[in-house]
DSSP file (Angstrom, degrees, kcal/mol; ACC not computed):
  #  RESIDUE AA STRUCTURE BP1 BP2  ACC     N-H-->O    O-->H-N    N-H-->O    O-->H-N    TCO  KAPPA ALPHA  PHI   PSI    X-CA   Y-CA   Z-CA
    1    1 A M    >>        0   0    0      0, 0.0     3,-1.0     0, 0.0     4,-0.5   0.000 360.0 360.0 360.0 -41.0   50.1   -8.1   13.6
    2    2 A A  H >>  +     0   0    0      1,-0.3     3,-1.0     2,-0.2     4,-0.8   0.822 360.0  63.8 -62.1 -34.3   53.7   -9.3   13.9
    3    3 A Q  H 34 S+     0   0    0      1,-0.2    -1,-0.3     2,-0.2     3,-0.1   0.805 102.7  50.4 -60.2 -31.6   52.8  -10.7   17.4
    4    4 A L  H <> S+     0   0    0     -3,-1.0     4,-1.6     1,-0.2    -1,-0.2   0.586  92.7  72.0 -84.1  -9.2   50.3  -13.1   15.8
    5    5 A V  H <X S+     0   0    0     -3,-1.0     4,-2.0    -4,-0.5     5,-0.2   0.928  97.0  47.7 -77.7 -41.9   52.5  -14.6   13.3
    6    6 A F  H  X S+     0   0    0     -4,-0.8     4,-2.8     2,-0.2     5,-0.2   0.916 113.3  47.4 -60.2 -46.4   54.7  -16.7   15.7
    7    7 A P  H  > S+     0   0    0      0, 0.0     4,-1.9     0, 0.0    -1,-0.2   0.908 114.6  46.5 -69.5 -39.1   51.8  -18.2   17.6
    8    8 A L  H  X S+     0   0    0     -4,-1.6     4,-1.7     2,-0.2    -2,-0.2   0.856 111.7  50.5 -64.0 -35.4   49.9  -19.1   14.4
    9    9 A L  H  X S+     0   0    0     -4,-2.0     4,-2.4     2,-0.2     5,-0.2   0.908 109.5  52.3 -66.8 -41.9   53.1  -20.6   12.9
   10   10 A L  H  X S+     0   0    0     -4,-2.8     4,-2.3     1,-0.2    -2,-0.2   0.865 108.8  50.2 -62.9 -35.8   53.5  -22.6   16.0
   11   11 A L  H  X S+     0   0    0     -4,-1.9     4,-2.7    -5,-0.2    -1,-0.2   0.886 109.6  50.8 -66.5 -37.0   50.0  -23.9   15.8
   12   12 A A  H  X S+     0   0    0     -4,-1.7     4,-2.5     2,-0.2    -2,-0.2   0.963 111.4  46.8 -69.2 -43.6   50.5  -24.9   12.2
   13   13 A V  H  X S+     0   0    0     -4,-2.4     4,-2.4     1,-0.2     5,-0.3   0.921 113.0  50.2 -64.7 -42.1   53.7  -26.8   13.0
   14   14 A M  H  X>S+     0   0    0     -4,-2.3     4,-3.0     2,-0.2     5,-0.9   0.938 111.1  48.9 -54.7 -48.8   52.0  -28.6   15.9
   15   15 A Y  I  X>S+     0   0    0     -4,-2.7     5,-2.1     1,-0.2     4,-0.8   0.932 113.6  47.0 -56.3 -47.4   49.1  -29.5   13.7
   16   16 A A  I  <5S+     0   0    0     -4,-2.5    -1,-0.2     1,-0.2    -2,-0.2   0.844 121.7  34.1 -66.9 -34.7   51.5  -30.9   11.0
   17   17 A F  I  <5S+     0   0    0     -4,-2.4    -1,-0.2    -5,-0.2    -2,-0.2   0.722 131.3  24.0-100.1 -21.2   53.6  -32.9   13.3
   18   18 A L  I  X5S+     0   0    0     -4,-3.0     4,-1.0    -5,-0.3    -3,-0.2   0.828 123.3  38.2-109.2 -42.7   51.1  -34.1   16.0
   19   19 A I  I  X<S+     0   0    0     -5,-0.9     4,-2.1    -4,-0.8     5,-0.2   0.953 111.3  50.7 -80.5 -51.8   47.7  -34.1   14.6
   20   20 A L  H  ><S+     0   0    0     -5,-2.1     4,-1.8     1,-0.2     5,-0.2   0.870 110.1  49.8 -64.9 -39.8   48.0  -35.3   11.0
   21   21 A P  H  > S+     0   0    0      0, 0.0     4,-2.4     0, 0.0    -1,-0.2   0.938 110.3  51.3 -57.0 -43.8   50.1  -38.5   11.9
   22   22 A Q  H  X S+     0   0    0     -4,-1.0     4,-2.2     1,-0.2    -2,-0.2   0.895 108.8  51.2 -66.3 -41.2   47.7  -39.5   14.6
   23   23 A K  H  X S+     0   0    0     -4,-2.1     4,-2.2     2,-0.2    -1,-0.2   0.877 108.5  52.2 -60.9 -35.9   44.8  -39.2   12.1
   24   24 A K  H  X S+     0   0    0     -4,-1.8     4,-3.2     2,-0.2    -2,-0.2   0.935 111.1  46.0 -61.2 -46.0   46.7  -41.4    9.7
   25   25 A K  H  X S+     0   0    0     -4,-2.4     4,-2.3     1,-0.2     5,-0.2   0.905 111.9  52.5 -62.3 -41.8   47.2  -44.0   12.3
   26   26 A Q  H  X S+     0   0    0     -4,-2.2     4,-2.1    -5,-0.2    -1,-0.2   0.906 111.6  45.0 -60.4 -44.7   43.5  -43.8   13.4
   27   27 A T  H  X S+     0   0    0     -4,-2.2     4,-2.8     2,-0.2     5,-0.2   0.934 112.5  51.9 -68.7 -45.7   42.3  -44.3    9.8
   28   28 A A  H  X S+     0   0    0     -4,-3.2     4,-2.2     1,-0.2    -2,-0.2   0.897 110.6  48.0 -60.2 -35.2   44.8  -47.2    9.2
   29   29 A R  H  X S+     0   0    0     -4,-2.3     4,-2.5     2,-0.2     5,-0.2   0.931 110.4  51.0 -68.7 -43.9   43.5  -49.0   12.4
   30   30 A A  H  X S+     0   0    0     -4,-2.1     4,-2.3     1,-0.2     5,-0.2   0.938 111.3  49.8 -63.8 -42.4   39.8  -48.5   11.4
   31   31 A E  H  X S+     0   0    0     -4,-2.8     4,-1.7     1,-0.2    -1,-0.2   0.931 111.4  49.3 -55.9 -47.0   40.7  -50.0    7.9
   32   32 A L  H  X S+     0   0    0     -4,-2.2     4,-0.6    -5,-0.2     3,-0.3   0.941 111.9  45.8 -62.4 -47.1   42.4  -52.9    9.5
   33   33 A L  H >< S+     0   0    0     -4,-2.5     3,-0.6     1,-0.2    -1,-0.2   0.865 114.3  50.1 -63.9 -38.9   39.5  -53.6   11.9
   34   34 A A  H 3< S+     0   0    0     -4,-2.3    -1,-0.2    -5,-0.2    -2,-0.2   0.800 110.1  51.0 -69.8 -30.4   36.9  -53.3    9.1
   35   35 A S  H 3< S+     0   0    0     -4,-1.7    -1,-0.2    -3,-0.3     2,-0.2   0.417  73.9 123.0-100.4   4.0   38.8  -55.6    6.9
   36   36 A V    <<  +     0   0    0     -3,-0.6     2,-0.3    -4,-0.6    47,-0.0  -0.448  39.6 177.2 -56.2 126.2   39.4  -58.7    9.2
   37   37 A T    >   -     0   0    0     -2,-0.2     3,-1.8    15,-0.0    15,-0.3  -0.832  38.3 -71.1-132.2 167.4   38.0  -61.7    7.5
   38   38 A V  T 3  S+     0   0    0     -2,-0.3    15,-0.2     1,-0.2    46,-0.1  -0.434 117.8  28.7 -60.9 129.7   37.7  -65.5    8.2
   39   39 A G  T 3  S+     0   0    0     13,-3.2    -1,-0.2     1,-0.4     2,-0.1   0.123  85.9 131.2 104.6 -17.4   41.2  -67.1    7.8
   40   40 A D    <   -     0   0    0     -3,-1.8    12,-2.8    12,-0.2     2,-0.5  -0.483  55.5-132.1 -70.9 145.0   43.3  -64.1    8.7
   41   41 A E  E     +AB  51  82A   0     41,-1.9    40,-3.3    10,-0.2    41,-1.2  -0.847  37.1 175.0 -94.0 124.1   46.0  -64.7   11.2
   42   42 A I  E     -AB  50  80A   0      8,-2.8     8,-1.6    -2,-0.5     2,-0.4  -0.795  28.4-138.9-130.6 167.9   45.8  -61.9   13.9
   43   43 A V  E     -AB  49  79A   0     36,-2.3    35,-2.5    -2,-0.3    36,-1.6  -0.982  23.9-137.1-123.8 140.9   47.4  -60.9   17.2
   44   44 A T  E >   - B   0  77A   0      4,-1.9     3,-1.7    -2,-0.4    33,-0.3  -0.454  27.3-106.1 -84.7 160.6   45.4  -59.5   20.0
   45   45 A T  T 3  S+     0   0    0     31,-2.6    32,-0.1     1,-0.3    -1,-0.1   0.647 123.4  56.9 -59.2 -17.1   46.2  -56.5   22.2
   46   46 A G  T 3  S-     0   0    0     30,-0.3    -1,-0.3     2,-0.1    31,-0.1   0.460 124.0-104.8 -92.4  -7.0   47.0  -59.0   24.9
   47   47 A G  S <  S+     0   0    0     -3,-1.7     2,-0.5     1,-0.3    -2,-0.1   0.628  71.2 142.4  96.2  10.6   49.5  -60.8   22.7
   48   48 A I        -     0   0    0      2,-0.0    -4,-1.9     0, 0.0    -1,-0.3  -0.818  37.1-150.5 -93.2 128.1   47.6  -63.9   21.7
   49   49 A Y  E     +A   43   0A   0     -2,-0.5     2,-0.3    -6,-0.2    -6,-0.2  -0.623  31.7 137.7 -90.4 145.0   48.0  -65.1   18.2
   50   50 A G  E     -A   42   0A   0     -8,-1.6    -8,-2.8    -2,-0.2     2,-0.4  -0.970  48.0 -97.1-178.0 172.2   45.3  -67.0   16.4
   51   51 A G  E     -AC  41  63A   0     12,-1.9    12,-2.7    -2,-0.3     2,-0.5  -0.899  37.5-116.4-108.0 128.3   43.3  -67.5   13.3
   52   52 A V  E     + C   0  62A   0    -12,-2.8   -13,-3.2    -2,-0.4    10,-0.2  -0.556  36.3 170.2 -66.0 112.0   39.9  -65.9   12.6
   53   53 A T  E     +     0   0A   0      8,-2.3     2,-0.3    -2,-0.5     9,-0.2   0.699  64.9   4.1 -93.7 -27.7   37.2  -68.6   12.4
   54   54 A E  E     - C   0  61A   0      7,-1.1     7,-2.5   -17,-0.1     2,-0.4  -0.984  54.6-156.1-159.5 147.7   34.1  -66.5   12.3
   55   55 A V  E     + C   0  60A   0     -2,-0.3     2,-0.4     5,-0.2     5,-0.2  -0.987  15.4 171.7-134.5 123.7   33.1  -62.7   12.3
   56   56 A K  E >   - C   0  59A   0      3,-2.9     3,-2.1    -2,-0.4     2,-0.5  -0.845  62.9 -65.8-132.6  94.2   29.7  -61.7   13.6
   57   57 A G  T 3  S-     0   0    0     -2,-0.4    -1,-0.0     1,-0.3     0, 0.0  -0.488 118.9 -11.7  73.5-120.6   29.3  -57.9   13.9
   58   58 A D  T 3  S+     0   0    0     -2,-0.5    16,-1.9    -3,-0.1     2,-0.3   0.619 121.2  91.6 -89.0 -18.8   31.8  -56.6   16.6
   59   59 A D  E <   -CD  56  73A   0     -3,-2.1    -3,-2.9    14,-0.2     2,-0.4  -0.641  55.9-171.5 -85.2 133.8   32.5  -60.2   17.8
   60   60 A V  E     -CD  55  72A   0     12,-3.5    12,-3.5    -2,-0.3     2,-0.5  -0.997  14.0-146.5-125.8 131.8   35.4  -62.1   16.2
   61   61 A Y  E     -CD  54  71A   0     -7,-2.5    -8,-2.3    -2,-0.4    -7,-1.1  -0.865  20.6-170.8 -98.5 126.6   35.9  -65.8   17.0
   62   62 A V  E     -CD  52  70A   0      8,-3.1     8,-3.0    -2,-0.5     2,-0.7  -0.976  19.2-141.5-126.5 130.1   39.6  -66.7   17.0
   63   63 A E  E     +CD  51  69A   0    -12,-2.7   -12,-1.9    -2,-0.4     6,-0.2  -0.825  22.8 172.8 -92.6 115.5   41.1  -70.2   17.2
   64   64 A I  E     +     0   0A   0      4,-1.5    -1,-0.2    -2,-0.7     5,-0.1   0.608  69.1   3.2 -99.2 -16.5   44.1  -70.0   19.4
   65   65 A A  E >  S- D   0  68A   0      3,-1.2     3,-2.4   -15,-0.0    -1,-0.2  -0.945 105.2 -62.0-157.0 164.8   44.9  -73.7   19.7
   66   66 A P  T 3  S-     0   0    0      0, 0.0     3,-0.1     0, 0.0    -2,-0.0  -0.426 125.8  -2.3 -64.3 129.3   43.3  -76.8   18.0
   67   67 A D  T 3  S+     0   0    0      1,-0.2     2,-0.5    -2,-0.2    -4,-0.0   0.591 108.1 111.8  70.2  15.5   39.8  -77.0   19.2
   68   68 A V  E <   +D   65   0A   0     -3,-2.4    -4,-1.5     2,-0.0    -3,-1.2  -0.978  41.8 176.2-121.4 113.2   40.2  -73.9   21.5
   69   69 A E  E     -D   63   0A   0     -2,-0.5     2,-0.3    -6,-0.2    -6,-0.2  -0.975   9.2-168.7-122.3 127.4   38.2  -71.0   20.3
   70   70 A V  E     -D   62   0A   0     -8,-3.0    -8,-3.1    -2,-0.4     2,-0.5  -0.800  17.2-135.1-110.4 152.8   37.8  -67.5   22.0
   71   71 A R  E     +D   61   0A   0     -2,-0.3     2,-0.3   -10,-0.2   -10,-0.2  -0.943  30.6 173.3-106.6 128.4   35.4  -64.7   21.2
   72   72 A I  E     -D   60   0A   0    -12,-3.5   -12,-3.5    -2,-0.5     2,-0.2  -0.870  33.7-110.5-128.8 167.6   36.9  -61.2   21.2
   73   73 A T  E >   -D   59   0A   0     -2,-0.3     3,-2.0   -14,-0.2     4,-0.2  -0.601  33.6-113.6 -93.2 153.1   35.7  -57.8   20.3
   74   74 A R  G >  S+     0   0    0    -16,-1.9     3,-2.1     1,-0.3    -1,-0.1   0.882 114.8  64.6 -56.1 -37.7   37.2  -56.1   17.0
   75   75 A G  G 3  S+     0   0    0      1,-0.3    -1,-0.3   -17,-0.2   -42,-0.0   0.708  89.8  63.6 -58.7 -22.0   38.8  -53.5   19.2
   76   76 A A  G <  S+     0   0    0     -3,-2.0   -31,-2.6   -32,-0.1     2,-0.5   0.461  77.7 105.9 -85.8   1.1   41.0  -56.1   20.9
   77   77 A I  E <   +B   44   0A   0     -3,-2.1   -33,-0.3   -33,-0.3     3,-0.1  -0.730  43.8 178.9 -85.0 120.6   42.7  -56.9   17.5
   78   78 A A  E     -     0   0A   0    -35,-2.5     2,-0.3    -2,-0.5   -34,-0.2   0.847  59.8 -18.9 -90.9 -36.6   46.2  -55.3   17.5
   79   79 A D  E     -B   43   0A   0    -36,-1.6   -36,-2.3   -47,-0.0     2,-0.6  -0.981  56.6-110.7-160.6 166.2   47.4  -56.4   14.1
   80   80 A R  E     -B   42   0A   0     -2,-0.3   -38,-0.3   -38,-0.2     3,-0.1  -0.916  17.4-165.8-105.8 128.1   47.1  -58.7   11.3
   81   81 A V  E    S-     0   0A   0    -40,-3.3     2,-0.3    -2,-0.6   -39,-0.2   0.963  72.1 -28.4 -74.1 -54.4   49.9  -61.3   10.9
   82   82 A Y  E     -B   41   0A   0    -41,-1.2   -41,-1.9     4,-0.0    -1,-0.3  -0.983  60.4-120.6-152.2 163.8   48.9  -62.2    7.4
   83   83 A R     >  -     0   0    0     -2,-0.3     4,-1.8   -43,-0.2     5,-0.1  -0.721  21.5-124.8-101.1 159.0   45.8  -62.4    5.2
   84   84 A V  H  > S+     0   0    0     -2,-0.3     4,-2.8     1,-0.2     5,-0.2   0.936 110.5  55.3 -55.5 -49.6   44.4  -65.4    3.5
   85   85 A A  H  > S+     0   0    0      1,-0.2     4,-1.7     2,-0.2    -1,-0.2   0.878 107.6  50.5 -62.5 -41.4   44.5  -63.9    0.1
   86   86 A E  H  > S+     0   0    0      2,-0.2     4,-2.3     1,-0.2    -1,-0.2   0.938 111.4  47.3 -63.4 -47.8   48.3  -63.2    0.4
   87   87 A T  H  X S+     0   0    0     -4,-1.8     4,-2.0     1,-0.2    -2,-0.2   0.893 111.7  50.2 -59.8 -42.1   49.1  -66.7    1.5
   88   88 A E  H  X S+     0   0    0     -4,-2.8     4,-1.4     1,-0.2    -1,-0.2   0.843 110.1  50.0 -66.2 -30.9   47.1  -68.2   -1.3
   89   89 A A  H  X S+     0   0    0     -4,-1.7     4,-0.8    -5,-0.2    -2,-0.2   0.881 111.1  49.8 -67.4 -44.1   48.8  -65.9   -3.9
   90   90 A D  H  < S+     0   0    0     -4,-2.3     3,-0.2     1,-0.2    -2,-0.2   0.851 109.1  52.1 -69.4 -34.3   52.2  -66.9   -2.5
   91   91 A A  H  < S+     0   0    0     -4,-2.0    -1,-0.2     1,-0.2    -2,-0.2   0.863 112.1  45.2 -69.4 -33.1   51.3  -70.6   -2.7
   92   92 A T  H  < S+     0   0    0     -4,-1.4    -1,-0.2    -5,-0.1    -2,-0.2   0.570  90.5 104.1 -85.6 -10.0   50.2  -70.4   -6.3
   93   93 A A  S  < S-     0   0    0     -4,-0.8     3,-0.0    -3,-0.2    -3,-0.0  -0.471  70.0-129.7 -74.0 142.7   53.2  -68.3   -7.5
   94   94 A Q        -     0   0    0     -2,-0.1    -2,-0.1     1,-0.1    -1,-0.1  -0.730  28.2-103.4 -92.7 144.4   55.9  -70.2   -9.4
   95   95 A P        -     0   0    0      0, 0.0     2,-0.1     0, 0.0    -1,-0.1  -0.399  42.0-112.0 -64.4 139.6   59.4  -69.9   -8.3
   96   96 A A        -     0   0    0      1,-0.1     2,-0.6    -2,-0.1    -3,-0.0  -0.454  24.7-113.2 -76.9 146.0   61.4  -67.6  -10.7
   97   97 A D        -     0   0    0      1,-0.2    -1,-0.1    -2,-0.1     0, 0.0  -0.667  26.4-170.0 -79.7 119.8   64.2  -68.9  -12.9
   98   98 A T        -     0   0    0     -2,-0.6    -1,-0.2     2,-0.1     3,-0.1   0.708  33.0-127.4 -84.8 -21.2   67.4  -67.5  -11.6
   99   99 A G        +     0   0    0      1,-0.2     2,-0.8     2,-0.0     3,-0.1   0.664  55.1 150.9  79.4  14.4   69.4  -68.7  -14.6
  100  100 A D    >>  -     0   0    0      1,-0.2     3,-1.1     2,-0.1     4,-0.6  -0.723  34.0-162.3 -87.6 110.7   71.9  -70.4  -12.4
  101  101 A A  G >4>S+     0   0    0     -2,-0.8     3,-1.1     1,-0.3     5,-0.8   0.840  88.5  59.1 -62.5 -35.9   73.3  -73.4  -14.4
  102  102 A S  G >45S+     0   0    0      1,-0.3     3,-1.3     2,-0.2    -1,-0.3   0.814  95.5  64.1 -69.2 -24.5   74.8  -75.0  -11.2
  103  103 A A  G <45S+     0   0    0     -3,-1.1    -1,-0.3     1,-0.3    -2,-0.2   0.750  93.9  62.7 -69.7 -23.4   71.2  -75.1   -9.7
  104  104 A D  G <<5S-     0   0    0     -3,-1.1    -1,-0.3    -4,-0.6    -2,-0.2   0.596 112.9-115.9 -80.0  -9.5   70.2  -77.5  -12.5
  105  105 A G  T < 5S+     0   0    0     -3,-1.3     2,-1.2    -4,-0.3    -3,-0.1   0.588  75.6 129.1  89.3   5.1   72.6  -80.2  -11.4
  106  106 A D      < +     0   0    0     -5,-0.8     2,-0.3     2,-0.0    -1,-0.2  -0.706  33.5 175.8 -95.3  78.5   74.7  -80.1  -14.6
  107  107 A A              0   0    0     -2,-1.2    -5,-0.0     1,-0.1    -4,-0.0  -0.675 360.0 360.0 -82.8 135.6   78.2  -79.7  -13.0
  108  108 A E              0   0    0     -2,-0.3    -1,-0.1     0, 0.0    -2,-0.0   0.367 360.0 360.0-114.7 360.0   81.0  -79.7  -15.6
């Protein structure tokens, strides 16, 4: 019985350190690819940056320069640089008042 404890413990540690983190990465990537929408700024696995102009099933149309649009598969998306919803929220947010009297231009 004692001979089985070490191999089972080793398998449990391998599962915790190797398999679980890989599953988390795989889930996060699947969520990223499923949530790409028109207006998102993305980077492809080839290192090309562009804005998503259209999504049709597994095909994503990306504008990489003015009037230059390429069609890629969702699997070629490496990361999202920013989302449209995030940038719109940042643009509508009012700057916070810091309470700094010198910023008002009232120098004494």
